[in-house]
C-alpha positions as a printed Julia matrix, in Angstrom:
781×3 Matrix{Float64}:
  -88.61   21.16   -5.26
  -92.03   21.93   -4.78
  -93.83   25.23   -5.49
  -97.37   26.8    -6.01
  -97.88   29.04   -9.05
  -98.77   32.56   -8.22
  -98.4    35.17  -10.67
  -98.26   38.08   -8.43
  -95.95   36.72   -5.85
  -93.44   39.61   -5.14
  -90.48   37.57   -3.89
  -89.86   36.17   -7.63
  -89.7    39.77   -9.17
  -93.1    39.44  -10.84
  -92.0    36.2   -12.71
  -95.17   34.43  -11.62
  -93.43   31.94   -9.45
  -94.34   31.53   -5.8
  -91.72   31.11   -3.18
  -90.28   27.48   -2.94
  -91.94   25.25   -0.45
  -89.09   22.66   -0.14
  -85.37   22.2    -1.75
  -83.81   18.83   -1.72
  -80.04   19.17   -2.85
  -78.56   16.24   -4.83
  -75.06   17.03   -3.23
  -73.17   14.25   -5.16
  -73.62   16.67   -8.19
  -71.12   18.88   -6.58
  -68.48   16.18   -6.81
  -66.13   16.59   -9.84
  -64.99   13.31  -11.33
  -61.79   14.92  -12.46
  -60.76   15.56   -9.09
  -60.15   19.24   -9.55
  -62.76   20.31   -6.8
  -64.36   17.95   -4.33
  -65.51   17.5    -0.93
  -65.02   14.63    1.47
  -67.45   12.09    2.87
  -67.62   14.13    6.03
  -69.02   17.06    4.17
  -71.63   14.74    2.41
  -72.92   13.47    5.63
  -72.91   17.13    7.23
  -74.89   18.74    4.29
  -77.11   16.0     2.88
  -80.72   16.43    3.84
  -83.71   18.73    3.31
  -83.76   22.49    3.15
  -87.08   24.38    4.04
  -87.82   27.72    2.9
  -87.83   29.77    6.0
  -91.38   31.36    5.03
  -93.07   28.14    4.26
  -95.36   26.29    6.64
  -95.88   22.57    5.71
  -99.45   21.22    5.79
 -100.19   17.59    6.94
 -100.9    16.57    3.39
  -97.46   17.74    2.09
  -95.84   16.38    5.09
  -96.54   12.88    4.23
  -95.16   13.23    0.74
  -92.13   14.95    2.2
  -91.38   12.2     4.37
  -91.74    9.6     1.69
  -89.39   11.62   -0.68
  -86.94   12.32    2.09
  -86.39    8.53    2.8
  -85.97    7.89   -1.1
  -83.38   10.83   -1.31
  -81.39    9.49    1.68
  -81.01    6.23    0.02
  -80.0     7.79   -3.25
  -77.59   10.15   -1.6
  -76.08    7.29    0.34
  -75.45    5.18   -2.77
  -74.01    8.21   -4.57
  -71.78    9.15   -1.86
  -70.42    5.45   -1.63
  -69.83    5.31   -5.41
  -68.22    8.81   -5.51
  -66.08    8.23   -2.26
  -64.32    5.29   -3.75
  -63.29    7.52   -6.73
  -62.36   10.1    -4.32
  -59.91    7.68   -2.42
  -58.1     6.66   -5.51
  -57.94   10.21   -6.93
  -56.55   11.37   -3.47
  -54.09    8.42   -3.54
  -52.7     9.38   -6.98
  -52.08   12.99   -5.82
  -50.44   11.74   -2.7
  -48.23    9.24   -4.65
  -47.2    12.24   -7.19
  -46.2    14.16   -4.0
  -44.12   11.23   -2.94
  -46.12   10.83    0.13
  -46.08    6.93   -0.35
  -47.23    5.94    3.0
  -50.27    8.01    2.76
  -51.05    7.06   -0.8
  -50.74    3.37    0.22
  -53.55    3.78    2.75
  -55.66    5.41    0.19
  -55.18    2.85   -2.48
  -56.01    0.09    0.06
  -59.26    1.88    1.06
  -60.33    2.44   -2.68
  -59.49   -1.06   -3.76
  -62.25   -2.53   -1.66
  -64.91   -0.55   -3.52
  -63.62   -0.93   -7.19
  -65.18   -3.17   -9.66
  -63.57   -2.35  -12.93
  -60.87   -4.9   -13.49
  -58.39   -2.44  -15.35
  -58.72    0.06  -12.63
  -58.31   -2.52   -9.94
  -55.31   -3.97  -11.4
  -53.79   -0.3   -11.69
  -54.48    0.42   -8.11
  -52.8    -2.93   -7.06
  -49.68   -2.09   -9.08
  -49.7     1.52   -7.56
  -49.89   -0.1    -4.05
  -46.85   -2.15   -4.9
  -45.1     0.87   -6.19
  -45.66    2.53   -2.7
  -44.05   -0.39   -0.95
  -41.15   -0.5    -3.13
  -40.66    3.34   -2.48
  -40.67    2.74    1.29
  -38.06   -0.18    0.64
  -40.73   -2.8     1.95
  -39.51   -5.41   -0.52
  -41.41   -8.32    0.83
  -44.67   -6.49    0.73
  -43.81   -4.98   -2.68
  -43.04   -8.59   -3.99
  -46.52   -9.69   -2.77
  -48.33   -6.85   -4.34
  -46.52   -7.01   -7.7
  -47.45  -10.72   -7.76
  -51.06   -9.75   -7.21
  -50.75   -7.16  -10.03
  -49.63   -9.93  -12.42
  -52.46  -12.06  -11.32
  -54.89   -9.13  -11.87
  -53.32   -9.07  -15.35
  -52.02   -5.59  -15.27
  -51.01   -4.49  -18.68
  -47.89   -2.59  -18.03
  -44.63   -4.76  -18.65
  -42.79   -3.03  -15.95
  -44.63   -5.26  -13.49
  -42.47   -8.23  -14.37
  -39.37   -5.99  -14.08
  -40.3    -4.64  -10.64
  -41.34   -8.08   -9.45
  -38.1    -9.5   -10.67
  -36.08   -6.83   -8.64
  -38.24   -7.66   -5.71
  -37.31  -11.44   -5.78
  -33.63  -10.45   -6.21
  -34.05   -8.2    -3.15
  -35.36  -11.02   -1.26
  -32.62  -13.51   -2.35
  -34.83  -15.39   -4.67
  -32.38  -15.32   -7.58
  -33.68  -18.22   -9.51
  -37.25  -16.76   -9.62
  -35.75  -13.45  -10.35
  -34.17  -14.54  -13.47
  -37.57  -15.95  -14.49
  -39.27  -12.66  -14.03
  -36.4   -10.76  -15.77
  -36.77  -13.17  -18.61
  -40.44  -12.38  -18.96
  -39.77   -8.69  -19.05
  -37.08   -9.21  -21.72
  -39.86  -11.01  -23.88
  -42.36   -8.01  -23.47
  -39.74   -5.36  -23.97
  -36.8    -6.75  -25.87
  -35.31   -3.38  -26.58
  -34.71   -2.59  -22.8
  -31.32   -3.98  -21.63
  -32.8    -3.95  -18.15
  -33.96   -7.38  -18.44
  -30.66   -8.79  -19.62
  -28.77   -6.92  -17.17
  -31.11   -8.3   -14.44
  -30.43  -11.85  -15.46
  -26.63  -11.15  -15.62
  -26.69   -9.46  -12.22
  -28.75  -12.29  -10.69
  -26.25  -14.85  -11.84
  -23.35  -12.8   -10.48
  -25.19  -12.39   -7.12
  -25.4   -16.13   -6.85
  -21.67  -16.56   -7.66
  -20.74  -13.66   -5.17
  -22.99  -15.2    -2.51
  -21.09  -18.64   -2.8
  -17.62  -17.06   -2.9
  -17.6   -14.08   -0.41
  -14.62  -11.93   -0.17
  -12.56  -11.51    3.09
  -14.42   -8.56    4.56
  -16.14   -9.02    7.86
  -19.42   -7.13    8.44
  -21.1    -7.06   11.84
  -24.16   -5.15   13.29
  -23.12   -2.23   15.56
  -25.93   -2.96   17.94
  -25.43   -0.1    20.36
  -25.91    2.4    17.52
  -29.27    1.08   16.3
  -32.88    1.66   17.12
  -36.14   -0.03   15.92
  -36.43    2.71   13.5
  -34.31    3.97   10.67
  -30.51    4.51   11.51
  -28.32    5.33    8.59
  -25.5     7.3     6.77
  -22.88    7.62    9.54
  -20.23   10.4     9.36
  -16.97   10.88   11.26
  -17.39   13.6    13.82
  -13.68   14.31   14.98
  -10.17   14.21   13.61
   -9.51   10.83   15.49
  -12.59    9.13   13.95
  -13.67    8.27   17.4
  -16.94   10.05   17.26
  -20.0     9.58   14.67
  -22.92   11.68   13.55
  -25.77    9.33   12.51
  -29.03   10.04   10.67
  -31.98    8.43   12.65
  -35.7     8.48   12.95
  -35.65    7.31   16.36
  -37.38    8.84   19.4
  -36.03   12.13   20.51
  -35.88   13.77   17.22
  -37.25   17.36   16.75
  -40.28   16.33   14.71
  -41.74   14.67   17.78
  -44.42   12.32   17.09
  -45.42   13.7    13.78
  -45.56   11.08   10.99
  -43.75   11.57    7.59
  -46.19   10.79    4.99
  -43.61    9.42    2.77
  -42.67    6.63    5.05
  -45.12    6.37    7.78
  -42.25    6.91   10.39
  -41.16    9.82   12.45
  -38.96   12.48   10.8
  -35.06   11.9    10.73
  -32.43   14.24   12.66
  -28.76   14.17   13.19
  -27.62   12.38   16.16
  -24.25   12.21   17.69
  -22.24    9.63   19.82
  -18.66    9.0    21.05
  -16.67    5.79   21.21
  -15.6     4.56   24.82
  -13.6     1.76   26.03
  -13.04   -1.42   23.94
  -14.3    -4.49   25.67
  -13.87   -8.25   24.85
  -17.29   -9.99   24.1
  -17.12  -13.47   22.82
  -13.55  -13.45   21.88
  -14.11  -10.28   19.81
  -13.12   -6.57   20.9
  -16.29   -4.4    20.76
  -16.17   -0.65   21.19
  -18.57    0.98   23.69
  -20.67    3.79   22.42
  -22.23    6.66   24.45
  -25.95    7.17   24.11
  -26.95    8.89   21.01
  -28.22   12.51   21.51
  -29.72   14.7    18.92
  -27.76   17.76   17.7
  -29.12   20.81   19.31
  -31.39   23.16   17.39
  -31.35   24.97   15.02
  -29.62   22.49   12.92
  -32.27   19.88   13.64
  -35.75   21.01   12.86
  -39.14   19.45   12.32
  -38.39   18.56    8.9
  -36.09   15.68    7.83
  -32.35   16.12    8.37
  -29.83   13.57    7.56
  -26.7    12.37    5.41
  -23.99   14.53    6.38
  -20.3    14.95    5.85
  -17.82   17.31    7.83
  -14.55   19.05    6.69
  -11.28   17.86    8.12
  -11.25   20.72   10.7
  -14.69   19.26   11.77
  -15.9    23.04   12.03
  -18.2    22.85    8.76
  -20.84   20.39    8.22
  -22.85   19.74    4.91
  -26.13   17.93    5.33
  -29.3    17.16    3.65
  -32.71   18.73    4.65
  -36.0    17.77    3.27
  -39.08   19.89    4.09
  -42.76   19.25    3.9
  -45.82   21.13    2.92
  -49.43   19.86    2.63
  -50.61   18.57   -0.75
  -47.28   19.78   -2.27
  -44.16   17.88   -3.21
  -41.25   19.25   -1.17
  -37.6    18.73   -2.31
  -34.34   17.98   -0.45
  -31.71   20.55   -0.38
  -28.04   20.63    0.84
  -27.11   22.98    3.75
  -23.94   24.11    5.38
  -23.84   24.5     9.08
  -20.84   25.95   11.07
  -19.9    24.89   14.65
  -20.55   27.36   17.21
  -19.19   26.02   20.48
  -20.92   22.87   21.4
  -23.87   23.5    18.87
  -24.23   24.13   15.18
  -25.85   27.05   13.05
  -29.15   26.51   11.54
  -27.52   25.94    8.14
  -27.04   28.03    4.96
  -28.51   26.85    1.75
  -25.93   25.52   -0.83
  -27.4    26.76   -4.21
  -24.71   25.46   -6.44
  -25.25   28.68   -8.49
  -28.5    27.33   -9.62
  -31.75   29.43   -9.81
  -34.55   29.04   -7.12
  -36.95   27.37   -9.65
  -34.39   24.49  -10.37
  -33.66   24.01   -6.6
  -37.31   23.87   -6.01
  -37.93   21.35   -8.71
  -35.23   18.7    -7.97
  -33.68   16.87   -4.97
  -30.04   17.53   -3.86
  -28.9    15.05   -1.15
  -26.08   13.15    0.39
  -22.95   15.49    0.18
  -19.45   14.14   -0.07
  -16.22   16.02    0.07
  -12.95   15.29   -1.69
   -9.83   15.13    0.7
   -8.62   18.58   -0.37
  -12.31   19.87   -0.01
  -12.36   21.41   -3.22
  -15.02   19.08   -4.83
  -18.37   18.04   -3.5
  -20.09   15.03   -4.89
  -23.77   14.51   -4.31
  -26.87   12.82   -5.69
  -29.63   14.55   -7.58
  -32.61   13.71   -9.88
  -32.01   16.68  -12.21
  -33.2    15.59  -15.6
  -29.93   16.44  -17.39
  -28.71   12.93  -16.43
  -29.12    9.46  -17.98
  -32.19    8.34  -19.68
  -33.56    4.86  -19.77
  -36.14    3.05  -21.8
  -38.88    5.47  -23.26
  -36.78    8.35  -22.38
  -37.5     8.06  -18.7
  -35.05   10.1   -16.68
  -32.77    8.44  -14.13
  -34.11    8.14  -10.58
  -30.97    9.98   -9.32
  -27.35   10.59  -10.46
  -24.12   11.54   -8.97
  -23.11   15.12   -9.69
  -19.99   17.07   -8.86
  -19.45   20.83   -7.91
  -16.27   22.62   -7.59
  -15.55   25.28   -4.91
  -14.45   28.61   -6.12
  -12.2    30.18   -3.32
  -12.37   33.53   -4.75
  -16.19   33.95   -4.82
  -16.53   31.29   -1.94
  -19.47   29.68   -3.88
  -19.88   26.17   -5.05
  -20.13   26.15   -8.87
  -22.89   24.61  -11.19
  -23.17   20.86  -10.98
  -21.5    18.6   -13.59
  -22.83   15.16  -14.15
  -20.35   12.41  -13.36
  -21.23   10.82  -16.69
  -22.27    7.34  -17.94
  -19.23    5.48  -16.38
  -20.7     6.19  -13.05
  -24.26    6.84  -13.55
  -26.92    4.44  -14.92
  -30.7     4.72  -15.77
  -31.36    3.81  -12.25
  -30.36    5.26   -8.78
  -26.82    6.4    -7.85
  -26.63    7.85   -4.29
  -24.76    8.14   -0.97
  -21.3     8.92   -2.4
  -18.07    8.9    -0.18
  -14.47    9.91   -1.37
  -11.74    8.08    0.51
   -8.44    9.9     1.33
   -6.74    7.94   -1.68
   -9.31    9.57   -4.04
  -11.29    6.4    -4.55
  -15.1     7.03   -4.88
  -17.6     4.76   -3.2
  -21.31    5.05   -3.88
  -24.46    2.98   -3.88
  -26.37    1.91   -7.06
  -29.19   -0.23   -7.82
  -28.45   -0.42  -11.63
  -24.89   -1.47  -11.84
  -24.67   -5.29  -11.51
  -25.37   -6.08   -8.0
  -26.77   -8.6    -5.42
  -30.05   -6.74   -5.04
  -31.45   -3.31   -4.24
  -28.75   -0.76   -3.51
  -25.23   -2.12   -3.78
  -21.97   -0.38   -2.83
  -19.53    0.13   -5.66
  -16.07    1.67   -5.89
  -14.62    3.67   -8.7
  -10.86    4.57   -9.19
   -9.78    8.14   -9.84
   -8.51    8.59  -13.26
   -5.57   10.73  -12.37
   -4.3    13.43   -9.85
   -4.98   16.39  -12.1
   -8.75   16.05  -12.28
  -11.45   14.55   -9.98
  -12.86   12.01  -12.34
  -13.56    8.48  -11.79
  -13.88    5.31  -13.84
  -13.67    1.45  -13.56
  -16.78    0.84  -11.33
  -16.29   -2.32   -9.11
  -19.04   -3.97   -7.2
  -17.55   -4.73   -3.71
  -19.54   -8.05   -3.51
  -20.46  -10.14   -0.59
  -20.45   -9.49    2.38
  -20.04   -5.9     1.98
  -23.26   -6.14   -0.26
  -26.2    -8.37    0.28
  -29.44   -8.93   -1.2
  -31.02   -6.01    0.59
  -30.15   -2.32    0.39
  -26.52   -1.5     1.09
  -25.24    1.97    1.14
  -23.78    4.96    3.02
  -20.21    3.53    3.41
  -17.46    5.43    5.04
  -13.85    4.47    5.68
  -11.59    5.23    8.61
   -8.95    6.99    6.47
   -6.63    4.58    4.7
   -7.54    1.76    7.16
   -9.39   -1.25    5.99
  -12.41   -0.61    8.1
  -15.42    1.72    8.57
  -19.19    1.84    8.67
  -21.92    1.18    6.31
  -25.84    1.0     6.12
  -27.74   -1.97    5.48
  -31.35   -3.57    5.96
  -29.98   -7.18    5.4
  -31.02  -10.22    7.46
  -29.87   -9.46   11.04
  -30.99   -5.84   11.11
  -32.65   -4.73   14.34
  -34.67   -1.81   12.86
  -35.52   -0.84    9.47
  -32.15    0.42    8.43
  -29.01   -0.37   10.69
  -25.37    0.75   11.08
  -23.02   -2.05   10.41
  -19.17   -1.97   10.87
  -16.9    -3.73    8.49
  -13.07   -4.65    8.57
  -10.49   -6.52    6.64
   -8.94   -9.25    8.8
   -5.2   -10.09    8.24
   -4.27  -12.64    5.81
   -3.91  -16.17    7.16
   -0.44  -17.36    5.91
    1.65  -20.33    7.25
    4.21  -22.79    6.61
    4.54  -26.32    7.6
    8.14  -27.9     7.58
    8.95  -31.62    7.7
   12.35  -32.56    8.85
   13.71  -36.14    7.8
   17.06  -38.04    8.05
   18.24  -38.37    4.57
   19.34  -42.11    4.49
   16.54  -43.61    6.6
   13.98  -41.2     5.43
   12.6   -41.11    9.07
   11.22  -38.18   10.99
   13.86  -36.05   12.48
   12.86  -34.78   15.86
   14.59  -31.79   17.68
   16.2   -30.05   14.59
   16.35  -26.37   14.78
   15.04  -24.28   11.96
   15.28  -20.45   11.22
   12.75  -18.58    9.11
   14.28  -15.37    7.95
   12.31  -12.65    6.15
   13.21   -9.94    3.83
   11.53   -7.39    6.09
   14.25   -8.24    8.82
   12.13  -10.82   10.72
   13.83  -13.77   11.99
   12.05  -16.72   13.93
   13.14  -20.11   15.11
   11.45  -23.31   15.83
   12.13  -27.0    16.81
   10.73  -29.97   15.04
    8.43  -32.24   17.18
    8.5   -36.13   17.28
    7.02  -36.38   13.75
    9.73  -34.08   12.58
    7.23  -31.21   11.97
    7.16  -27.58   13.04
    5.28  -24.53   11.54
    5.3   -20.92   11.25
    2.84  -18.15   10.63
    3.83  -15.74    7.88
    3.33  -11.91    6.94
    2.3   -10.86    3.56
    4.59   -9.26    1.0
    7.63  -10.93    2.3
   10.37  -13.12    0.95
   11.6   -15.93    3.21
   14.52  -18.22    3.45
   14.44  -21.59    5.58
   17.64  -22.67    6.86
   18.56  -25.55    9.56
   20.55  -24.18   12.45
   23.63  -26.0    13.85
   23.57  -28.99   16.31
   21.07  -28.69   19.04
   21.26  -30.83   22.24
   17.45  -31.43   21.83
   18.32  -33.74   18.8
   19.27  -36.51   21.02
   23.11  -36.07   20.79
   23.0   -36.26   17.1
   25.05  -33.97   14.98
   23.98  -32.78   11.58
   24.93  -30.58    8.7
   22.91  -27.92    7.08
   21.29  -28.82    3.69
   23.33  -27.42    1.05
   20.31  -25.58   -0.63
   18.31  -23.36    1.34
   14.5   -23.32    0.77
   13.29  -19.87   -0.68
    9.72  -18.75   -1.11
    7.66  -15.55   -0.98
    4.28  -14.07    0.07
    4.45  -11.26   -2.54
    1.06  -10.25   -3.78
   -0.97  -11.56   -1.03
   -1.92   -8.4     0.89
   -3.85   -6.73   -1.77
   -6.47   -9.49   -2.35
   -9.88   -8.9    -1.01
  -11.09  -12.13   -2.41
   -8.39  -14.6    -0.83
   -5.07  -14.24    0.75
   -4.93  -17.48    2.84
   -1.98  -19.61    1.67
   -0.4   -22.82    3.16
    3.21  -23.56    2.18
    4.88  -26.99    2.81
    8.6   -27.86    2.6
   10.32  -31.11    3.39
   13.95  -31.05    4.52
   16.58  -34.05    4.34
   19.36  -33.67    6.67
   22.49  -35.81    7.12
   23.57  -37.22   10.48
   27.24  -37.13   11.46
   29.36  -39.0    14.23
   31.98  -37.34   16.28
   33.74  -35.8    13.23
   33.43  -35.82    9.44
   35.85  -35.55    6.69
   34.76  -33.77    3.65
   36.26  -34.66    0.47
   37.7   -32.02   -1.72
   40.36  -31.77   -4.39
   43.86  -32.22   -2.7
   46.09  -29.31   -2.09
   49.49  -30.31   -3.43
   52.96  -28.9    -3.01
   56.29  -28.97   -4.75
   59.13  -30.75   -2.82
   60.38  -28.94    0.1
   58.01  -25.95   -0.64
   55.1   -24.45    1.35
   54.03  -22.26   -1.56
   50.56  -22.66   -2.89
   50.39  -23.94   -6.5
   47.72  -22.27   -8.87
   45.93  -25.57   -8.89
   46.06  -25.63   -5.11
   44.06  -22.51   -4.9
   41.49  -24.11   -7.04
   41.06  -26.88   -4.45
   40.95  -24.3    -1.51
   38.12  -22.46   -3.48
   36.21  -25.64   -3.43
   36.66  -25.6     0.38
   35.51  -22.03    0.66
   32.26  -22.99   -1.1
   31.89  -25.77    1.43
   32.38  -23.44    4.32
   29.84  -21.0     2.85
   27.25  -23.74    2.26
   27.79  -25.23    5.85
   28.07  -21.88    8.04
   27.78  -23.82   11.24
   30.8   -25.91   10.96
   34.39  -25.44   12.16
   37.26  -27.07   10.51
   40.84  -28.17   11.08
   43.41  -27.96    8.25
   46.04  -30.67    8.51
   49.1   -30.82    6.24
   51.28  -33.76    5.56
   54.75  -34.32    4.06
   56.61  -37.26    2.33
   59.25  -39.06    4.19
   62.46  -37.69    2.54
   63.77  -35.4     5.1
   64.22  -35.49    8.96
   61.21  -35.56   11.16
   61.68  -31.99   12.63
   62.03  -30.55    9.32
   58.97  -32.25    7.98
   56.85  -31.19   11.05
   57.86  -27.59   10.46
   57.24  -27.71    6.82
   53.86  -29.15    7.1
   52.79  -26.5     9.53
   53.75  -24.0     7.17
   51.68  -25.51    4.49
   48.66  -25.68    6.65
   49.0   -22.01    7.76
   49.42  -21.01    4.08
   46.04  -22.65    3.38
   44.41  -20.96    6.32
   45.87  -17.53    5.56
   44.37  -17.78    1.81
   40.93  -18.64    3.24
   41.04  -15.85    5.78
   42.82  -12.96    4.09
   41.49  -13.57    0.41
   38.25  -15.39    0.96
   37.07  -13.72    4.21
   36.3   -16.67    6.28
   36.37  -15.93   10.05
   39.62  -16.98   11.6
   37.73  -18.51   14.46
   36.2   -21.05   12.02
   39.69  -22.55   11.13
   42.42  -24.35   12.96
   45.65  -25.56   11.32
   48.07  -28.38   12.27
   51.15  -29.98   10.84
   51.5   -33.68   10.94
   54.85  -34.24    9.17
   55.34  -37.59    7.67
   53.5   -39.43   10.43
   50.2   -40.07    8.67
   50.84  -41.41    5.11
   47.92  -41.41    2.75
   45.77  -44.49    2.45
   44.49  -45.25   -1.04
   40.88  -46.46   -1.71
   42.0   -49.95   -2.12
   43.47  -50.15    1.42
   46.99  -49.52    0.64
   49.08  -47.15    2.9
   51.68  -45.21    1.4
   54.44  -45.78    4.05
   58.15  -45.14    3.29
   58.71  -48.98    3.26
   55.98  -49.46    0.57
   57.23  -46.72   -1.58
   60.85  -47.95   -1.39
   59.72  -51.24   -2.7
   58.54  -49.74   -5.94
   61.12  -50.17   -8.67
   59.46  -47.7   -10.91
   60.99  -44.17  -10.09
   58.26  -42.17  -11.64
   55.77  -44.3    -9.67
   57.63  -43.56   -6.54
   57.74  -39.87   -7.11
   53.95  -39.9    -7.63
   53.26  -41.61   -4.38
   55.5   -39.05   -2.47
   53.52  -36.31   -4.33
   50.28  -37.83   -2.96
   51.66  -37.77    0.62
   52.51  -34.02    0.44
   48.97  -32.96    0.85
   46.62  -30.82    2.95
   43.15  -32.12    4.06
   40.42  -30.71    6.49
   37.9   -32.33    8.83
   34.99  -30.95   10.5
   35.65  -30.35   14.25
   32.41  -28.57   15.12
   28.68  -27.92   14.28
   27.78  -25.1    16.57
   29.67  -22.18   15.07
   27.83  -18.88   15.36
   29.23  -15.57   13.88
   29.76  -13.25   16.96
   29.58  -10.23   14.52
   26.02  -11.34   13.04
   22.82   -9.58   14.27
   21.29  -10.97   17.24
   18.38  -13.3    16.46
   15.36  -13.2    18.79
   14.93  -16.83   19.77
   11.22  -16.46   20.61
    8.89  -17.38   17.8
    7.33  -14.17   16.72
    4.01  -14.42   14.78
    1.69  -11.79   13.41
   -1.09  -11.11   15.79
   -4.39  -12.31   14.17
   -7.15   -9.97   15.55
  -10.62  -11.26   14.62
  -11.89   -7.81   15.37
  -12.64   -4.21   14.07
  -10.16   -2.5    16.4
   -6.55   -2.72   16.79
   -4.33   -1.86   19.77
   -3.97    1.76   18.87
   -7.62    2.21   19.29
   -7.73    0.85   22.75
   -5.04    3.46   23.71
   -7.07    6.26   22.07
   -4.23    6.91   19.72
   -4.89    8.35   16.18
């Protein structure tokens, strides 16, 4: 400032100072380096300059000096503005990061980085930029920036941990293990490094050995933006509500400073016809339309669940205020005709300060609608290294029917929650809890886990299990829902193949692939037996038949959880005129325990069957039925012989027989013929009346003395031969041998007329490589 001394100047109050000629304001002095009060670069440019006192008149001499001083001042001011502006960017970036405005913070960090010279501060800003990318789930960029932070020698050991997590998210499991190892060396007391190594090793194993689940992108439901957290919208589960940041949301073109994207809203869609595309059955969905105001607002709405009547909806709403961190809360809206109410805050019996300090998101209802599980970052949860609170835990609230209020939240405990993030819960109709976690051993990012309900009395869960690949991937997988108790539903993922940022994917469990291959051989020649008819009977009442081909082979598809019996059917004309007997032993096997396997339920059974070929008739040896002289009464040992015959008839259920009785020669022919018929009938009556063999399987005939027995050495016991034997006891023994009953096979095609009819068509389970079954096509529940 320039002035002239004038002891009597009245404007200075007699203090002896003349009015100022000129003031030059060093405006950079107005900048507070602690960022408590600051002005932006635009204000500097606007106000920097010369201020002339309104009563002062410049002379030509002073004017020259003023010009020189003005030029020098402008240079100083410009330099000062640049120097302090870079600090201004970083300070603003830190504040934006604290307010969780990650997209805005990232822009400011990048602007400030170009002007920072100090190595420590530059390394910190690089790390913070990586943190912003990580918070926005941009794992590739986050990996790049964390690697830059390591190169810049950022001193915080967390850089190794976060770099490892990013590499794991990007399926670089071997490199992730290396970085987790580096973190463990720096912070040996923190289990995060060891857990990361174990988790990466498991991820490699699960990727190489996927479960049977099928996961496919539901293309029609997705946009180039975020599409996530589907919820069933009707009782038949044929409509969905989806959270989306697509065009058409109530926020318009306004950008969310957290993500750099538009705000999210709730959209609805309905399933139409199911069409076949490339051999698969794909449902057609109606165009997604936003739920009408007032439930959708200019803020973020998403992650909802409906009660069974579908007249109440619980959803998440996150507001926004400038330069202030705004939390997410859960609201309840009621259906009002075709629209919804604005939503009433669910306060969980908490005070306003608590509700405004923490996030409450992702509601899920128990099947009886008495319990709500949700995620929150309330600090009463689990703590990690350095007493750092968990990012978010799962909490539970019980509904009080008397007060019609949701009770104070209870943390689900360390069996479910970790020092990381647990979110996006879903409770299936059988009580199983599903949720996403980035800290339980997983494949990368958020993984979907299940937890079994402990008992029916309380809503508590344990035994957390990772659902493995392909339900989970190296990317983020979350927001799973099941179609009742059916093994199908939807989930959210940003895995490879995602069309937008997050996509809706459908999943389903295909039927088990079970079969049996049977080889038919002729016993003596061990050659292939073509044309043999085989029956496969199941414990579920199923019965299928098939015929062996030229190689003697045939096969059947099987059902899980069924016991089977393989049997050879009676003679079939297709076997080239050959007659054969069933094997005495049937092949029995079971597919029990194959339906509950998510890892593998494919099984291939084999069976080789040997069958004998017969000519026109077959005599099957069994102990002789002997009689006393002139008697048709069965002796005790004769019943033993008939019991052996009974077993033969049971083992060969397709044969019919003839019982033939014979006498000795010591009576007249008419008498012997009548006696032999009586003896044969006595055998038949025993098998029918006492053993239950159908009468249609047995014929009897008396042959009298006309067919004497032929011994193994060829001797025929005729009347003349026996008369020539001098030993009377030997003669009597030979007469006894001639008094006998034998049987011979007369047919191979017997079928019990009282047996249940068998469907001769081969029935196999329908294997649909698709998400939808026939009931869905018909629109049935």
